[in-house]
N, C-alpha and C positions, 0 to 999 in steps of 0.2 A: 670493689670498685677498681682497685688495682688493674684484676684480671681484663675488665673493660677496655683498659687501656690498651691492648692486644689487639680488641677489636676496633679500635678507633685508627689505629696505626695501618691495619690491611686498609679500613677504607680510604683513608685520607691519603696512602701511597695508590690506590687505584683513581681516584677523582685528580690526585695531583697531575697524571699525566695530561691533564687536557686544559691546561690553566691559559694556553691560547682562546680559550673561547668561554671560559667560565671563572667566576670568581667563587672562592671557597671561604665560610667565613664561619668559627667556632661559639657555641653558647648565646649570639648576638650578634646585631646587623647594623651597619653604618646606614642603612636605607629607612630614612625615618619612617616610611610607611611600614616596610616589615616590623620595626622596633614596637611602632605602635600598636601592632596587630599582637603582637608577643606579649604584650603587658598585662595581659590578665589570662594566658595561658597556662600558669602554673600547674603543674603535673598532681599538685598536691591542691588546687585549690586557691582562690584568692589572692595571686600573685602573677611576676613576671614568669614567662616560659624559657629555659633555656636549652634549646634543641643541642646535640652533638655537634650537629652542620648544618648550615644553610648554605645553598649554592644559587645562584643567578647565573642566567646567559648574559654575554656581552651583546648580543644581537637579538634576543628577544626579552623583552620586560615581563612580559605577561607570564612568565611560567619559574616557578619557584621549585627546588628540592629542598624536601627537607629530610634528614637522616635522625635516628635513633638508633643507639647501640644498646648489645647486653652480652656479656661474657659469657653466661649458659645459656643454650641453645634451650635449656627448659622453659626459659623465660623470655620465649619468643612470642607468644601468642597467648591471652588468657581467652578461656572458653565466651564470655560476654563482650572480649575487648574494653573492659571498662576499669582495668587496674593499671592506672596509667603511668604510676611511680616504677610499677614492676617489671610490666613486659614492655618489649620494643613496639609491635605491631601496636599496640594501645596507646601508646605514647605518640608514637608516630601520626596518627591517627588523629588524636587529639590535638598536637599542633597542625595540621592539615587543616581541620575544621576551624580554627580559628584565622590561618592565613588567605583559606578561599573566602574570605571575605571582602578580599583586596585581591587574590590572584588566582590563576590557576596552579593547584600543587601536585607534586609528584612526592608522593610519601614512601622513602622508603625503610624498611625495618631492617638491622642487621642484626646477627647471632652468631657466637662461637670464637674461640680462641685461635683457631687455625685456618688456614685456606681451604681446606680437605675437607672443616668439619661448617663451615661457615653456612649460614642459613640466612637467605634474602628474600622478602618479601617486598613488593610495589603496589601500591596502591594511587589512583588517580581522584582528586578531588578536583572536579572544575568550579571557577568562582559562581559566586550564588546559588550551588546545587546543594541538594539535600544532604548527600552522602558518598564518600568515596565507593570507587568500585577496583576491584584486582585487574592489575594490566601488566604485561610480560611476563618473563618468567622466574624461578627461584635462582638468576645467577646475577650480578653484576652485570651493563654494559657500558659501550662507549656513551660518550654524554650525547653524540650525534645521534646515535639508536634512540637514546632515549626522548630527544626533543623530535626527531623525525614521527616515532609512535606516536607520541603526545599529537601532533599536529594531524597526524592521519588516521588517529583513533576514530571510530564510531561516535563514542561521545563526543568528541572534539568537535568531529562534524557536523552532528546534530547542535550542538551550541553555536558553531558559525552559521549554519543556515537557517535557526531561529532567528540571528542578529542581522541575516542576508535579508529575511523574510519582511523584518520589522523597518531595514532601511527602503525596502522596495516600496513598500507602504506610504513611507514618509514622500518619497521620490516622486510616487506615482501621482500623489496629493500637489507635488511641487507643479507637474509638468501639468496637471490638469489647471491650476491654476494660471500658467503661462499658455493656457489653450493649445498644446498640442495635443492632436490627434491619438487616440488610441490606439490606431492601426500604425503609427510611427514613433510610439514612443520604445519600442524594442529596437526599430532600426537607427534610433541615435544611440541610444544604448550602445548597440552592435559596433555602430561605428568607431563611437570614442574609443571601444576597446581595442580596436583595430590600428587606431590612430596609435593609443598608448604604447602596442607594438612597436613604434619607429622611437628609436631614443631623442631625435634631433627634437620629433615632434614633444616627447614628453620634457624635455628640458627647457624647451621654448614656447609653449604653448601658454601660459603665464604673461608671456611679455609684451603681449601684442596689445597696442594701446585701444584700437577699435574692434567693437564686436564681430561686424562685418568681415573684418581681413582674418579674424581667428575661426570664424565659419567657412572660409574660402580654404583657409592651411587645412583645416580638417578634413575637410571633402578632398582638396589634392592629395593630404598626405593616406587618406583612403585607399585611394586610385592609384596610387603608386603603388602601395602595400600590395593591393591585388594584382598589379600588371606584375610586381616584381614574385607573384605564386603562380604565374603562367597562365593567369587568367586574362585572358587577351579578347579582341573583336567585339563580335554581337555580344556576349556575356557579360565583358566588362562594360559596355554601353548600358547594359540593361540593369546592371548593377548602378553604375553612377545615377541615374537615372531616378535608381529608386532612394539613394540616398540625397539627391540634388535641394529636396525640399528643405534642407538645412539651411541653404543659403539664401533661402526666399523668406522664410519663417519672421513675422516679426521680434517675437520674445528672442528668438536663438541670436537673431542676425543687427538687430539692433537695440537692444537693452542694454545697458551697460553690466555687465559681469555675471549676467544669466550664464551665457555659455560656461564660461570660463568655471562656475563653482560648481555646473552640474560634473565638469569633466574632474575638479578636483575631488568631490564626492565619491564619483564611481571609481575613480583612482584608489581611492582609500578603501572605500567598503566591497565593492566589487571585482577589483581587478585582484584585490590580496586574496579573496577568497579564492579566486581560479588559480593562483598561482600555489598556494595549499592545497587544494583539493581537485588536483587534476583529473580531464577526463568526466567532468558531470556538466551534464546540460542545462549550465546556468542561464542561458538567452531562453531555453526553452521554460525553466522557473519562471524566467521573470513575465513571458508572456503570458503566462498561466496567471501569474501575481496582478498584471495589467487589465487582463480580462476578468479576474474576480472583481475589481472595484472597478469597472468602467460601468457605466450606465447600463448599457447593452453589447453585448459581444455578436448581435447579428450583423452577419457582414464581414467578421473577422475571419469566418469562416475555416476555424481547424479546431480538433479536439487532441490535446495533448497527453500523451501516455507518461504515467506517473514514473520517474525515474528509480523507483523499488522494480517498476514492473518491466521496464526496458533493460535492466540488470538482469532481472528473471529469464526474460528470452536468451539472453547471452548465455546463461547457466542451463538452461531447456536446452538449447541448441548444440552445448558444448564447445561453443567457440574457442579454437585455440590460434596460437601465432600462425599456423598456416592458410585458414579461414580466407576466407571472400565472401564479403556479405554484400548484399544487395537490398536496400530499403525503396520499394517504387510510389511509397505516400511520404517521402522523408519529412515532411514538416521541417521543424527547427533543428534536427538531425540527432535526435535525443537517442535512438537505437542505433547506430553509426558510432554515437560517441561511448555508449556502455560497451557496443562491441571492440571498440579501440580498447579501452581501459585494459579488456579482459585479454586483449591479443598482445599488448604490450606486456602486461606482467606474466603472459605464457614467453615473452622472447628472451626474460633474463637478463636483461642489460645487454644484450646484443646490438649493438647502435646500427648496424648493416642493415636487420631485419626491421628494426623498427623502422627505420628509414621506409622499407620496403613496404611494411604495414600500411603508413601513412599515407605515401603517395600510390597503391597500387590497388590496396586491399578493401578499401570503402568505398562503395560505390552507390548513387542515390538518384532521383528523379523526383522534382516538385513540378507543379504545375502553376501554381500561384507565384506571381514576381516577387511580391513583398516577402512570401515568407522564403521563396529560392533565397532572396538577399540574407534573410537571418540564417539559415540553412549553412549559405556560404559564409558568411560570418563565422559563426558558431565554430565550424572546423577551421576556420584558420586560427582563430582564438588558439585552439587545440595545436595547432602546428600540424595540420593536416594535409595531405594532398587535394587540396578544393577541387580543383580539376575533374575531380570524379564526380560532383553532382550537376544532374544535368537539368536544365532549363526547359521544362516541357510534357507531352503527356506521356504517362510509362505504355498507353495501348498503342502509340506510334512505330509502326515497322521499323523507321530508321533508328529512334530508340532502342528497341527489342533488340533490335541486330547490334547494336554499339554493346548492349549490357552483356548480350551472350557470348562477344567476343572477348569479354573478360574472366570468362569463365567463375560467375559465382558460385558458390559452394552452401551458401547458406541465404534465406531470404527472410526478412523481417519487414512485417507492416502493421500499419494502424489505419484502414482506409477512410476516405469521407463518410461520414454515416447518411443515410440517404434520407432528405428531408421530405421529397415529392417520389413516391414510390413507384411512381408509372413513367418519371421521365429521368429520375438520377440512375449513375450507374451503382448494380449493385454491389455489394461490399464482396461476394465471393467470386464476383468476376473477376474484381484486384488479385483475390488468392490465387485465381488460376494465371491470371498475367504474372504475378509475379514465380509462381512454378515454371512456366513455361522458360523464364529466363536461366535458371538453376541448371548445373551439370547433372546427367544422372545420378540418382541416390542423394542429392542435395536434401536439406533441411528447410522446412518452411515454417516459420512462427509468425501466428498474426492472430489481431485481438479484434472481434466484428462483435455486433451487438448478437444478443443469446436468439432473436427471431431467426438467425441465419442458420441457427443448429438446429431449430425448433421444427423449421416449415416442414410439411408431408405432402403438399400439393403447389400447383402454379409454378412460376419461373422458378424460384428458388430451388424448387425440388427438380427439376430439370441441371441447374447449376450443380446441385449436389451428387446428381447422377454422374455428370460430367468429371466431378473432383475425383470421385471414387473408378471412373474408367480408365482414367489415366493415371492417378498418384493412389498413394497409402495414407488412409487415415490412422496416425499412430495416437494418436490424444486430442482430449477436449478437456479443458479446465473449466469449470466455473467460478469466474472472476466475483470478487464483494461486490452488492447490488451499489452503494456510492462511488465506485474507484474513481468517475469524474466529477468528484464533487466540486472540485477546486476549480474545472473549466466549465462551471454551470451547467453540467452536462448530465441528464438523468438517466443514461440508457444502461440496463443490466447486460453486460457482456460476456461472453469467453473468449476462452483462448483457444485456437487449434493447431497441431501439429501435425505436416505432412511430409512424407517423403516422396521426393520428387518423379514422374516418370518411371514408377514402377505401381502397375493400376494394383486396385486392394484385393488381397486374396479372397475367395469367398468365406473362409475360415477362420480368416483370421481376426483375433480379438483385440476391441479398441480400450485403449484405458480411459477412465472419466474418474475425474476429479472434481471433489466437490470444496473448492477451493475460497469458499466463501471469506473468511477470516483471516485477514492480513495482520492483525492487530492495531490497525490504524483507527486513530480519534480525531472526531471534531474537535477543534479547537478554534475560539472566537480570535479573528484578526489573523491565523494560520492556516487556518482550512483544515485539510485531512491531514493529520501527521501519527509518527511513528512516536507515541506521548510516552510511552514506556519502555520504549528500546528493546522490544521482543520481535520483531520482524527477522532479525538475522534467524533465531531460533525457529521460529514459522518457515521461514524459508529452507531451511535445510532440513526440516520434514517435507515439505511439497517435493523437495527435488528427491530426495528418499525413494518416495511413495511412486512418485512417476518414471525413476529410472530404475526400480527393483518390480514395476508395474505389479504394488500391492494391493490385492483388495483389503479395506477395511472398514467396516459397518460404520455409516454415519460419514465416512471421506471418501471411500473408493471402489471402484468398482472395473473389473475388466467385463465387456460385451461384445459379441459378434454382432454387427450391425448392417442394413442396408442402407440405401438413399431414402427411402421413404420412411425410417424410423425418425424419433427424436435423438438429435447427438447430443444428450448433454446428462450429467449425473444424478440429477433430482430423480429421471425416468427411473433407472436402475439398481440405484442404491439401496443395500438394506438398510433398515434405520435401526440405529444402535440402541437396542434394550438394555444394555447393562448398566447404564444412569440412570434407568428408572430406580425412584426408592418411594416409600410410604408418602414422601412431602409431595409429590405430584399428584397421587390420587386425594390427599387431603384438602391440598389447592380447591381442585375440583370440586371438593364439596363446599368446601368454604366459600366459593365463588358464587355456588348455586344457591345454597342458602342464603348469601346476603342477599342475592338477588328476589328470593322467596318474601324475606321480611320488608326489604326495601319497597317492595311493591305491594305489601299487605298480601301476601298469598298465607303468611306465615304468623304468628302470634308472637314469637319467642326464638332465639336459635340457642341451641346448649352446644358447649363444645365436645358435650361426651361421646364415646361410642354407641350404637345401639347393641352392642354383644361386648363381654369381656373376655370372649373366646380370642385369645391373638392368632393370626394367623399370618405365618411368615411369607416375604415375595421373595420367589426365587425363580428367575427368567429362562434359567437354563437349559430348561426341556420342555419348554414351552414348542408350538408347532404354527406355521404359517398357516392363514386360511384365507384363499379369494374375497375380495369385497364381494363379488358377486355372488359368492354362496352363504356371504351374511347378509347380505341387503337388496332391496329392491332399488336402487338409485333413479329417482326419478326428480323432473322440475318442478316448482311450484304454481300455482297461478299468481300471476303478479294484478296486485293489486294497489292501485293510486291512493295516495294519501288525503288528495282532495274526494275522493269517491269516501273513504273510512268517516270524514270527517261529517259528512251528510248522516253518515249513523250515528255520529256520536260516541261518547266516550264508553266502556264496558269492560268487561272481562275479561275478552280473549286477545290473547297477546297479538301484535303486529310486529311481525320478524321479519329484521332488516341482517344487511352483509356488518353490522359492526360487533366488535370484538370483546363490547362491554355489555354487562346489564343483559346477560344471559341472551345476546343477540336480538333483544327488544326494544323498539325505541316508542311501546305506548300501547293500550291498550282499549279497546272498541265494542263496540255491539254488533259485533259480524265476526264470520271465520268461514276459509273457504276449504282447507285442511284439517285432517284428524290429527289428534295429539297422539301421544305415545311413540314419537319417533325422534331420530336425530335429524339434525339440521347440518348442512355446511354450507358456507361462502364461498360461490365459485366466483366472487368478482375479482378475487385475488390470491388470498393466503389461505382458505380451507377452513376459517376457523370453523369448530363442530361444536354445537350445545343440545342439549337434551329438553326436548317439548314436550311435557306430559298433557298440556290442555288443545285443545283446538285451536288453531290459529290463521290469520291470514299472514302475505308475504310480500315483500318490497322483490324489487328485480332481481337475479342471480342468487336466488336462495334455493339450495338443492333438497331433496328430502330423502333420507335414509331409513327406506322401511323396513322395518327386521324380520328375516325369513322364521325367526324364533322368538320365543314368548320373554320380553324384555320386560323388567320390572325396574322401578329408578334405581336399583341397587347395580344392577349389571349396565345400567345407561351410563350410570357416573365411570366405571371402570373403561366401557370402551370408549366415553368422550373424551379420557385421559389420554388411551393410546392414538388414539384417531389424531389430536392436537398434537404427537409427536410426529405427524408427517408434513404439517406447515413448511418444514424448511424447503420440501419439494416444489414450493409453490412462489413466485415473486411477479412482480409487474412485469418483464418477459417469458413467463411460465406460468399464466393463472391456472386456479382449480377448477378445471371444466370435469364435466361428468364423465367425459370418455376417459380421462386420466385418473378417475378417480377408481372406474371399473378396472382398470389395468393392475391397481397395487395391491399386494396383500398386507397383511398384519399377521404377527403373531400376537397368540393367545394361549393362556393354561388350556392344555388338553386335558381329556379323559375318552378310552377306547378311540382314538380321532378325530372326535369331534369336541369342540368348543367345551371346555367345563365351568358352565354358568354359574353352576353350585358354588365353586370355588371361588369365582367373582364376587357372587353376591355376598358370602361368609366373609370375604377380605374385606370389602366396603365397610362390611359391618361391624369390622371390629377395631375400625379406625375414626379418629377424633370427627366430631359433625356429623354422623351418620344418625345420631337419633334425630336428628333435627330434619332429615328429608321426609 
């Protein structure tokens, strides 16, 4: 114990340098809340805990630092971290687990008797979270670094963001009660955030006796603030018009305390978030949340890009402090804010450069007036050069010339998605417009519906030709199917990356990435979120494969393309067969024998294999075979269900596009197709099943008629392999006959031919094969 005092002296000496900012307590705390939480935190169980040091901040009551010391560096951390009395990490984490019931806790474990031998570990245990996570490095930091690192950590951001979403839901319900229109809610929030930047308003808004006076003061403050930011003339008039409803709205300007309470809550919840997490598109997120809870988002007219994707764009384009970024479909300004964040980080504290970035290097165009007001507000809140957002059409010659004069090097966009294919501007026209404004060699990154990438005819094909004639297509990345779930939009999208004003070389390979899994999950009342905190790791892989143009089965491929080809990874990527296991084939058989039993086509099901000769699965030496070498792929005759009802129930399956019960919806006394074939659903995903009996079919059922002698065992093998191909298809890219004919599948081979004998013997060696 005596030697432990040396460790404590070193620790105390370090933290004593910061007594202006912190309070240091030892063993116990005068803070009744901390004392209460430590009452049962004994390292030996069943009593009070006495940490070496308890540190609190004078300016931030949310964070507590708890420190545990050990003299012997060998007593730093146990294997299972459950020897609380003997090891410093174990003890620090134990105290953190108790204190986290009321605070965010930074647990610091210290071991060693000299500064040179000192071993330090840090863990962040956020309030009400299940466990602590490692943070910082292995050396003491200043208390300011600890505080800033904690406030800006991804974990703290996630916690604060969840609180923000929770508050937004409550605020939205309140604004709904006050009958404030969905389209005006974000404008109200943004006007309050702008006004709160004004010190005089922030100090005096609560003192207004009449609500109409507060409403007038709010609008006047916003107008003054925008004018001070060099927004004048027609632009300022337009913005004043957008915010003017606040003066006439009955709830805001007539009801006692309504506007004051809303300002209070926004200052406490949203303004605090913005001050901690700079350069985050808060208004965009609020707008998305308001749309999610609105009865209908029709007419509000915007699909907002999730913030993790706007940040991905800045990484893909390698934005730096010298970039000049242009978004011709600005929306609420999400892309510009993510770019600003990266540019300012790269400026490394150079205030002159940061000022230049904010005032000159971020340019936007937004057509809709109320969204333009949000974009300007958003940029203002982030203290940006607001004057570079233009309210108008990005296709106007004057706008194009004004943007070109600023020499943008990087273009970002998420264009309006067509609702009317005949009259609406095509998404690729917005890309061409953005590219036109960039300097030679500039980078354009756009997110558009997958249909734009897949078109092989018509107007979109002509636009694809135009793009390749003038610019280079560097990459196309398939995005998660439900990326826009929070905006109530179901479009399947992809990201395109172009180099401006360099025609696409004939022999250039374009990189295609299957970036479908971003780790986000849908959660009730929160929408689609990074629930497990794995996005950062996933993003690193996405960027590494993109930057190195890496070919990886099941993930990415490089391909020479032309305008009349599909621009998507799904069309060209190799399937990853290395993950195939016996279980995949067993599951196929289990599904099939369950279908046989459930439909009384079999009397019993046994788990036993047909044969006891174990056959090993090894995909290393398998060969690719074209689908057209193996099968004739043809459509089946569509039989309406009403027609089948006339024939009555019987013994022949009616095969549909469902992916359950072997694709069979019922049995009737009629068939139009011969059995002993495979069938695939061409409505969407290409679910494949084996049909041994003659059958009838609904629409979108394609037949795969074998060009070889197929039996039920080889059929089970092939069904498993073909169902691996389902990733190629989604609502943006359906499983058509043409697409099936273009793919090849990997199979066991013998003398350059498929080894059907091996397939049969392998299936017979697996569970359930005796019931086939």
